PAMI-303438 format. One record per atom (N, C-alpha, C): atom name; x, y, z. Coordinates in pm, whole numbers, plus 50000, padded with zeros to 5 digits. Layout:
! residues N
(CA (X Y Z)),
...
***
This chain:
! residues 151
(N (65970 47602 59406)),
(CA (66091 47680 59425)),
(C (66066 47823 59374)),
(N (66067 47917 59463)),
(CA (66049 48059 59428)),
(C (66187 48122 59411)),
(N (66199 48208 59313)),
(CA (66329 48269 59282)),
(C (66383 48352 59399)),
(N (66514 48340 59422)),
(CA (66585 48423 59518)),
(C (66653 48533 59436)),
(N (66587 48649 59429)),
(CA (66634 48755 59339)),
(C (66771 48809 59377)),
(N (66801 48814 59505)),
(CA (66932 48865 59547)),
(C (67043 48776 59491)),
(N (67028 48646 59507)),
(CA (67128 48552 59455)),
(C (67131 48554 59303)),
(N (67013 48558 59240)),
(CA (67005 48561 59095)),
(C (67078 48684 59040)),
(N (67053 48800 59099)),
(CA (67117 48924 59053)),
(C (67269 48915 59067)),
(N (67317 48862 59179)),
(CA (67462 48848 59200)),
(C (67524 48750 59100)),
(N (67455 48639 59075)),
(CA (67505 48539 58980)),
(C (67515 48599 58840)),
(N (67408 48666 58797)),
(CA (67408 48726 58663)),
(C (67516 48834 58653)),
(N (67531 48914 58757)),
(CA (67634 49018 58756)),
(C (67773 48956 58739)),
(N (67799 48848 58812)),
(CA (67930 48783 58804)),
(C (67953 48721 58665)),
(N (67850 48659 58609)),
(CA (67864 48593 58480)),
(C (67878 48690 58363)),
(N (67821 48809 58377)),
(CA (67818 48904 58265)),
(C (67920 49016 58278)),
(N (67994 49018 58387)),
(CA (68090 49126 58411)),
(C (68188 49139 58295)),
(N (68196 49260 58241)),
(CA (68290 49288 58134)),
(C (68242 49249 57995)),
(N (68131 49176 57985)),
(CA (68079 49135 57853)),
(C (67998 49249 57793)),
(N (68018 49274 57665)),
(CA (67943 49381 57598)),
(C (67857 49330 57483)),
(N (67877 49205 57439)),
(CA (67798 49151 57329)),
(C (67655 49125 57376)),
(N (67558 49192 57311)),
(CA (67419 49183 57356)),
(C (67363 49041 57349)),
(N (67398 48965 57246)),
(CA (67345 48829 57233)),
(C (67401 48739 57343)),
(N (67529 48753 57373)),
(CA (67589 48675 57481)),
(C (67523 48710 57615)),
(N (67499 48838 57635)),
(CA (67432 48881 57758)),
(C (67290 48825 57766)),
(N (67218 48832 57654)),
(CA (67081 48781 57651)),
(C (67078 48630 57679)),
(N (67170 48556 57618)),
(CA (67174 48411 57639)),
(C (67197 48377 57787)),
(N (67287 48450 57849)),
(CA (67318 48425 57990)),
(C (67201 48460 58080)),
(N (67140 48576 58057)),
(CA (67025 48617 58139)),
(C (66909 48518 58121)),
(N (66879 48482 57997)),
(CA (66768 48389 57972)),
(C (66790 48257 58045)),
(N (66910 48204 58037)),
(CA (66941 48077 58103)),
(C (66927 48086 58254)),
(N (66989 48186 58313)),
(CA (66988 48199 58459)),
(C (66847 48225 58513)),
(N (66773 48313 58448)),
(CA (66637 48342 58494)),
(C (66548 48219 58477)),
(N (66559 48152 58364)),
(CA (66474 48036 58336)),
(C (66488 47928 58443)),
(N (66612 47903 58483)),
(CA (66638 47795 58579)),
(C (66625 47838 58725)),
(N (66585 47964 58748)),
(CA (66577 48015 58885)),
(C (66442 47989 58951)),
(N (66340 47953 58874)),
(CA (66205 47944 58929)),
(C (66121 47849 58845)),
(N (66054 47755 58909)),
(CA (65975 47656 58834)),
(C (65851 47716 58768)),
(N (65814 47839 58805)),
(CA (65703 47906 58737)),
(C (65738 47943 58594)),
(N (65866 47958 58566)),
(CA (65913 48009 58437)),
(C (65922 47894 58337)),
(N (65822 47888 58247)),
(CA (65809 47779 58151)),
(C (65884 47809 58022)),
(N (65887 47933 57980)),
(CA (65959 47978 57861)),
(C (66018 48114 57895)),
(N (66146 48133 57869)),
(CA (66215 48254 57909)),
(C (66307 48296 57796)),
(N (66285 48415 57742)),
(CA (66373 48455 57634)),
(C (66354 48597 57587)),
(N (66435 48633 57490)),
(CA (66437 48767 57435)),
(C (66381 48769 57294)),
(N (66313 48878 57264)),
(CA (66279 48913 57127)),
(C (66353 49044 57100)),
(N (66438 49044 56996)),
(CA (66524 49157 56967)),
(C (66460 49249 56863)),
(N (66481 49379 56879)),
(CA (66438 49475 56778)),
(C (66536 49462 56661)),
(N (66484 49422 56543)),
(CA (66572 49400 56427)),
(C (66540 49493 56311)),
(N (66427 49560 56318)),
(CA (66384 49654 56215)),
(C (66278 49742 56279)),
(N (66242 49853 56215)),
(CA (66136 49935 56274)),
(C (66009 49852 56297)),
(N (65960 49856 56421)),
(CA (65834 49790 56456)),
(C (65837 49638 56443)),
(N (65957 49576 56451)),
(CA (65965 49430 56435)),
(C (66061 49368 56536)),
(N (66011 49264 56603)),
(CA (66091 49184 56696)),
(C (66118 49048 56633)),
(N (66240 48996 56655)),
(CA (66272 48858 56616)),
(C (66326 48785 56737)),
(N (66299 48656 56739)),
(CA (66338 48574 56853)),
(C (66490 48579 56872)),
(N (66528 48584 56997)),
(CA (66669 48586 57033)),
(C (66698 48468 57124)),
(N (66801 48475 57201)),
(CA (66832 48364 57292)),
(C (66714 48336 57385)),
(N (66685 48206 57404)),
(CA (66575 48167 57491)),
(C (66597 48028 57548)),
(N (66516 47995 57647)),
(CA (66513 47864 57711)),
(C (66369 47816 57709)),
(N (66348 47690 57674)),
(CA (66214 47634 57669)),
(C (66184 47586 57528)),
(N (66057 47556 57502)),
(CA (66015 47511 57370)),
(C (66029 47622 57268)),
(N (65993 47589 57143)),
(CA (66006 47690 57037)),
(C (65920 47812 57067)),
(N (65958 47925 57012)),
(CA (65881 48048 57024)),
(C (65844 48099 56886)),
(N (65769 48206 56882)),
(CA (65738 48271 56755)),
(C (65868 48328 56698)),
(N (65889 48318 56567)),
(CA (66013 48368 56508)),
(C (66015 48519 56500)),
(N (65900 48580 56469)),
(CA (65896 48726 56465)),
(C (65761 48774 56515)),
(N (65765 48892 56575)),
(CA (65645 48954 56630)),
(C (65648 49103 56596)),
(N (65547 49151 56525)),
(CA (65540 49295 56501)),
(C (65501 49368 56629)),
(N (65545 49492 56641)),
(CA (65510 49573 56759)),
(C (65358 49583 56775)),
(N (65284 49565 56668)),
(CA (65138 49582 56671)),
(C (65063 49462 56726)),
(N (65134 49351 56757)),
(CA (65064 49230 56798)),
(C (65115 49172 56929)),
(N (65023 49117 57006)),
(CA (65058 49038 57122)),
(C (65113 49115 57241)),
(N (65149 49038 57343)),
(CA (65201 49095 57468)),
(C (65341 49151 57445)),
(N (65424 49078 57371)),
(CA (65559 49128 57343)),
(C (65554 49256 57260)),
(N (65467 49257 57161)),
(CA (65451 49377 57080)),
(C (65406 49496 57163)),
(N (65314 49471 57256)),
(CA (65265 49580 57343)),
(C (65378 49636 57429)),
(N (65464 49549 57482)),
(CA (65577 49596 57564)),
(C (65672 49680 57479)),
(N (65698 49636 57356)),
(CA (65788 49710 57268)),
(C (65725 49842 57224)),
(N (65598 49838 57191)),
(CA (65527 49956 57139)),
(C (65514 50065 57246)),
(N (65480 50024 57370)),
(CA (65454 50121 57477)),
(C (65576 50150 57563)),
(N (65674 50060 57561)),
(CA (65789 50075 57650)),
(C (65754 50047 57795)),
(N (65642 49979 57817)),
(CA (65596 49950 57953)),
(C (65592 49799 57977)),
(N (65618 49762 58102)),
(CA (65609 49622 58143)),
(C (65466 49573 58123)),
(N (65454 49453 58071)),
(CA (65323 49389 58053)),
(C (65316 49270 58148)),
(N (65231 49279 58249)),
(CA (65211 49171 58346)),
(C (65071 49118 58321)),
(N (65062 49001 58258)),
(CA (64935 48947 58212)),
(C (64901 48821 58291)),
(N (64798 48832 58375)),
(CA (64758 48720 58462)),
(C (64693 48607 58383)),
(N (64623 48642 58273)),
(CA (64552 48543 58191)),
(C (64567 48583 58045)),
(N (64650 48510 57972)),
(CA (64677 48548 57833)),
(C (64552 48540 57746)),
(N (64457 48454 57783)),
(CA (64334 48442 57705)),
(C (64253 48572 57709)),
(N (64272 48650 57813)),
(CA (64198 48776 57829)),
(C (64271 48895 57768)),
(N (64390 48872 57713)),
(CA (64469 48982 57655)),
(C (64431 48996 57508)),
(N (64377 49113 57469)),
(CA (64336 49132 57329)),
(C (64456 49116 57234)),
(N (64441 49031 57135)),
(CA (64547 49013 57036)),
(C (64662 48925 57080)),
(N (64642 48850 57189)),
(CA (64749 48759 57235)),
(C (64788 48663 57123)),
(N (64919 48642 57107)),
(CA (64970 48547 57009)),
(C (65007 48420 57085)),
(N (64946 48309 57049)),
(CA (64974 48182 57118)),
(C (65092 48112 57052)),
(N (65213 48150 57094)),
(CA (65332 48082 57042)),
(C (65339 47941 57100)),
(N (65290 47925 57222)),
(CA (65281 47793 57285)),
(C (65144 47782 57350)),
(N (65075 47674 57320)),
(CA (64939 47657 57372)),
(C (64935 47639 57523)),
(N (65048 47604 57584)),
(CA (65052 47580 57729)),
(C (65060 47709 57811)),
(N (65092 47823 57747)),
(CA (65109 47949 57819)),
(C (64977 47997 57877)),
(N (64978 48028 58008)),
(CA (64859 48079 58078)),
(C (64877 48222 58126)),
(N (65001 48259 58163)),
(CA (65028 48397 58206)),
(C (65165 48436 58154)),
(N (65188 48568 58153)),
(CA (65308 48618 58085)),
(C (65356 48747 58151)),
(N (65487 48763 58153)),
(CA (65551 48886 58200)),
(C (65650 48927 58091)),
(N (65630 49047 58035)),
(CA (65719 49095 57929)),
(C (65773 49232 57969)),
(N (65906 49245 57964)),
(CA (65972 49368 58007)),
(C (66053 49428 57893)),
(N (66036 49558 57867)),
(CA (66120 49621 57765)),
(C (66266 49622 57811)),
(N (66357 49611 57714)),
(CA (66501 49609 57744)),
(C (66565 49727 57670)),
(N (66629 49813 57747)),
(CA (66692 49935 57694)),
(C (66843 49921 57705)),
(N (66915 49980 57611)),
(CA (67061 49983 57623)),
(C (67104 50111 57697)),
(N (67234 50129 57712)),
(CA (67287 50244 57785)),
(C (67256 50378 57721)),
(N (67225 50376 57591)),
(CA (67189 50500 57521)),
(C (67039 50528 57527)),
(N (66965 50441 57595)),
(CA (66820 50460 57606)),
(C (66741 50408 57488)),
(N (66805 50331 57400)),
(CA (66735 50273 57285)),
(C (66676 50138 57324)),
(N (66557 50111 57275)),
(CA (66494 49981 57297)),
(C (66566 49878 57211)),
(N (66623 49775 57275)),
(CA (66694 49671 57200)),
(C (66613 49542 57191)),
(N (66507 49534 57272)),
(CA (66424 49414 57268)),
(C (66330 49409 57386)),
(N (66269 49293 57402)),
(CA (66185 49267 57518)),
(C (66228 49133 57576)),
(N (66210 49120 57707)),
(CA (66240 48995 57777)),
(C (66106 48934 57815)),
(N (66079 48816 57765)),
(CA (65950 48750 57776)),
(C (65961 48629 57867)),
(N (65877 48624 57970)),
(CA (65871 48507 58057)),
(C (65728 48456 58053)),
(N (65711 48330 58013)),
(CA (65580 48266 58007)),
(C (65570 48163 58118)),
(N (65448 48143 58165)),
(CA (65423 48039 58264)),
(C (65303 47956 58221)),
(N (65309 47827 58252)),
(CA (65194 47741 58225)),
(C (65094 47746 58341)),
(N (65119 47835 58437)),
(CA (65028 47857 58549)),
(C (64959 47992 58532)),
(N (64829 48000 58563)),
(CA (64763 48131 58559)),
(C (64812 48219 58673)),
(N (64811 48349 58651)),
(CA (64848 48447 58754)),
(C (64981 48413 58822)),
(N (65080 48376 58741)),
(CA (65208 48329 58796)),
(C (65299 48442 58842)),
(N (65278 48564 58790)),
(CA (65374 48671 58813)),
(C (65319 48782 58901)),
(N (65411 48848 58971)),
(CA (65374 48957 59061)),
(C (65447 49085 59021)),
(N (65404 49195 59081)),
(CA (65472 49321 59062)),
(C (65616 49314 59109)),
(N (65641 49235 59214)),
(CA (65779 49219 59262)),
(C (65865 49150 59157)),
(N (65812 49049 59089)),
(CA (65887 48985 58980)),
(C (65926 49090 58877)),
(N (65830 49172 58837)),
(CA (65854 49276 58736)),
(C (65963 49372 58782)),
(N (65955 49419 58905)),
(CA (66054 49514 58957)),
(C (66193 49454 58965)),
(N (66201 49333 59019)),
(CA (66332 49268 59038)),
(C (66399 49237 58904)),
(N (66322 49186 58809)),
(CA (66380 49151 58680)),
(C (66414 49277 58601)),
(N (66333 49380 58611)),
(CA (66366 49508 58547)),
(C (66500 49560 58598)),
(N (66522 49551 58728)),
(CA (66649 49597 58787)),
(C (66767 49517 58734)),
(N (66750 49385 58721)),
(CA (66856 49300 58666)),
(C (66885 49340 58521)),
(N (66780 49357 58441)),
(CA (66799 49393 58300)),
(C (66871 49527 58287)),
(N (66837 49621 58372)),
(CA (66902 49753 58367)),
(C (67051 49741 58399)),
(N (67084 49662 58504)),
(CA (67225 49645 58541)),
(C (67305 49578 58429)),
(N (67242 49484 58357)),
(CA (67313 49410 58252)),
(C (67325 49491 58123)),
(N (67215 49552 58078)),
(CA (67211 49613 57945)),
(C (67229 49765 57944)),
(N (67207 49829 58057)),
(CA (67221 49975 58063)),
(C (67287 50018 58192)),
(N (67406 49963 58219)),
(CA (67472 49999 58346)),
(C (67507 50147 58349)),
(N (67492 50206 58467)),
(CA (67519 50351 58476)),
(C (67664 50377 58513)),
***
């Protein structure tokens, strides 16, 4: 089952309309995205809670790392650089943190609020190698922007 981004975006928009609480929004996005595609093995947010530090937020799937410094791993790289990290093979990523041994590929997207501040990263793991595409990154980035930084 491959994700239908048009339907996913409409569903998330309807569910989050009028909501301003970031944790509630994160929980809803994580749930809807996680259940939209069988490639998505772990789906969740790491929130910026202190300078250079991410802590686990709402997620779907097995346990995740409780905290990740900006200096480590794929999530840290997304937070540190503000750029999407599309990793086809996590074993080849320098400094990868193995929160789950089953993870083979990963897509991590920075999440900005309406003021342009980084509030966290959205992490999607897959137990399949090379699970993610540039289209996944673009479509999910657009959803995150509509939810967390609506214009």
